[in-house]
C-alpha positions as CSV (number, residue, x, y, z in Angstrom):
1,M,55.3,134.5,52.0
2,P,56.4,131.8,54.5
3,T,58.3,133.3,57.6
4,T,61.7,132.2,57.8
5,M,62.4,130.2,61.1
6,M,65.8,132.1,62.5
7,T,67.5,131.3,65.6
8,T,68.9,133.5,67.9
9,E,72.0,132.6,67.2
10,D,70.9,133.4,63.4
11,N,70.0,136.6,63.7
12,K,73.5,137.1,66.2
13,A,75.5,136.4,62.8
14,L,73.3,138.3,60.6
15,V,74.0,141.4,62.8
16,R,77.5,140.8,63.0
17,R,77.6,140.5,59.1
18,F,75.4,143.9,59.0
19,I,78.2,145.4,60.3
20,D,81.1,143.9,58.9
21,E,79.6,144.4,55.2
22,I,77.2,147.5,55.6
23,F,78.8,149.6,58.4
24,L,82.7,148.9,57.7
25,E,83.2,147.7,54.3
26,G,80.9,150.0,53.1
27,K,79.3,147.2,50.5
28,P,75.7,148.4,48.4
29,E,75.4,145.1,47.8
30,A,75.3,143.9,51.5
31,V,72.6,146.3,51.4
32,D,70.1,145.3,49.0
33,E,70.8,141.3,50.5
34,L,70.3,141.7,54.6
35,L,67.6,144.2,54.6
36,A,63.9,144.2,54.1
37,D,62.9,146.1,51.4
38,D,60.6,147.9,53.9
39,F,63.8,148.4,56.0
40,V,62.8,151.6,59.1
41,P,66.0,153.2,60.3
42,H,64.7,155.0,63.6
43,N,67.5,157.2,64.5
44,W,67.9,159.2,61.6
45,G,65.7,162.0,61.4
46,K,65.0,163.5,58.1
47,T,67.5,161.5,55.8
48,G,64.5,158.9,54.7
49,T,64.1,155.4,55.1
50,G,64.5,152.2,53.4
51,K,67.5,150.9,51.5
52,S,68.3,153.9,49.9
53,A,68.6,155.3,53.1
54,M,71.2,153.4,54.1
55,T,73.0,153.5,51.1
56,D,73.0,157.3,51.1
57,A,74.5,156.9,55.0
58,I,77.3,154.9,53.6
59,K,78.2,157.3,51.2
60,R,77.9,159.8,53.4
61,A,80.7,157.9,56.0
62,S,83.3,156.8,53.5
63,A,83.3,160.0,52.1
64,G,84.1,161.4,55.6
65,L,85.5,158.4,57.3
66,S,88.7,156.7,57.1
67,G,90.1,153.7,59.2
68,A,86.8,152.6,60.6
69,Q,86.5,150.1,63.0
70,M,84.1,148.9,65.4
71,T,85.0,146.2,68.2
72,I,81.7,144.4,69.5
73,E,81.7,144.3,73.3
74,D,78.7,142.6,73.7
75,V,75.7,140.8,71.6
76,I,72.9,140.2,72.9
77,A,69.7,138.8,71.4
78,E,66.0,137.7,72.3
79,G,63.2,137.0,70.0
80,D,63.6,139.1,66.7
81,K,65.8,141.3,68.4
82,V,69.1,142.2,68.4
83,A,71.1,144.5,70.8
84,V,75.0,144.7,70.5
85,R,77.4,147.3,72.3
86,L,80.0,148.5,70.5
87,T,83.4,150.9,70.3
88,S,83.9,152.6,67.2
89,H,86.6,154.3,66.2
90,A,87.7,156.7,62.8
91,V,89.2,159.5,61.4
92,Q,87.9,162.2,60.2
93,T,89.4,162.7,56.6
94,G,86.8,164.5,54.8
95,P,83.2,166.2,55.6
96,F,81.0,164.4,58.3
97,M,78.1,165.2,60.0
98,G,78.2,169.3,58.6
99,L,81.9,169.2,59.9
100,P,85.1,170.4,57.8
101,P,87.4,167.6,57.1
102,S,90.0,167.6,60.7
103,G,92.6,164.6,60.3
104,K,91.2,164.3,64.0
105,P,90.5,160.1,65.1
106,Y,87.5,159.8,67.3
107,T,86.8,156.5,69.7
108,I,83.1,156.6,70.9
109,E,80.4,153.8,72.6
110,E,77.8,152.9,70.7
111,I,74.8,150.4,70.8
112,H,72.7,149.0,67.8
113,I,69.4,147.6,68.1
114,F,68.2,145.5,65.0
115,R,64.9,144.0,64.4
116,I,64.9,140.7,61.9
117,K,62.2,138.9,60.1
118,D,61.9,136.5,57.6
119,G,66.5,136.3,57.6
120,K,66.4,140.7,56.8
121,V,66.8,143.5,59.6
122,T,63.8,145.4,59.4
123,E,64.1,148.2,61.6
124,H,67.4,149.9,63.2
125,W,67.8,152.0,66.4
126,H,71.2,153.6,67.4
127,Q,72.1,155.4,70.2
128,G,76.1,156.8,70.3
129,D,78.1,158.8,71.5
130,F,78.1,161.4,69.5
131,M,78.6,164.4,71.6
132,G,82.4,163.2,72.7
133,M,82.7,162.7,69.3
134,M,82.2,166.1,68.2
135,T,84.2,167.2,71.2
136,Q,87.1,164.7,70.0
137,L,86.5,165.8,66.2
138,G,87.2,169.9,67.7
139,A,83.6,170.3,67.2
140,M,83.0,172.0,70.7
141,P,84.5,175.1,71.6
142,G,86.5,174.9,75.1
143,Q,86.0,171.1,74.7
144,T,89.3,168.5,75.6
145,P,89.2,166.5,72.9
146,E,89.5,163.7,75.7
147,R,86.2,160.6,75.5
148,T,83.6,162.2,77.5
149,G,82.4,158.9,78.5
150,A,78.8,161.1,78.5
151,G,75.9,158.8,76.6
152,G,74.0,160.5,74.3
153,S,71.4,160.2,70.7
154,G,71.7,161.4,67.8
155,A,71.9,160.2,64.0
156,D,73.6,158.3,62.2
157,A,76.1,159.4,59.6
């Protein structure tokens, strides 16, 4: 199969669409359209790989979070990679990341890196302020629910 020539601007547009249609709108059909068949999520631990893992993550996030918003702060592209720094916000209205529903909002900073090949996302890395998220959701005893500003790493929903 011939390689599709994608510019860095094409890759940025693909990633913006990924964020909108997969992360925010939770469209399963976008998973099939935007991800390569051999898609590898690098930060999900033991939740699986491939398109089905992304579809499962969408279901978990949709069941646990409401009013999700992502504000893209920076998009940087070079070669076959696109890095995005964003601020995400949601309200935990259902079970999420092992926590019972809290009804509390969170706002955290995240960094996502995507590898693109032939017009599809082939790999994804994710770093976010998950300690700050847990603090804001009330899962950290003795902590105040303010944004911590501390970086961290963890798993997607």
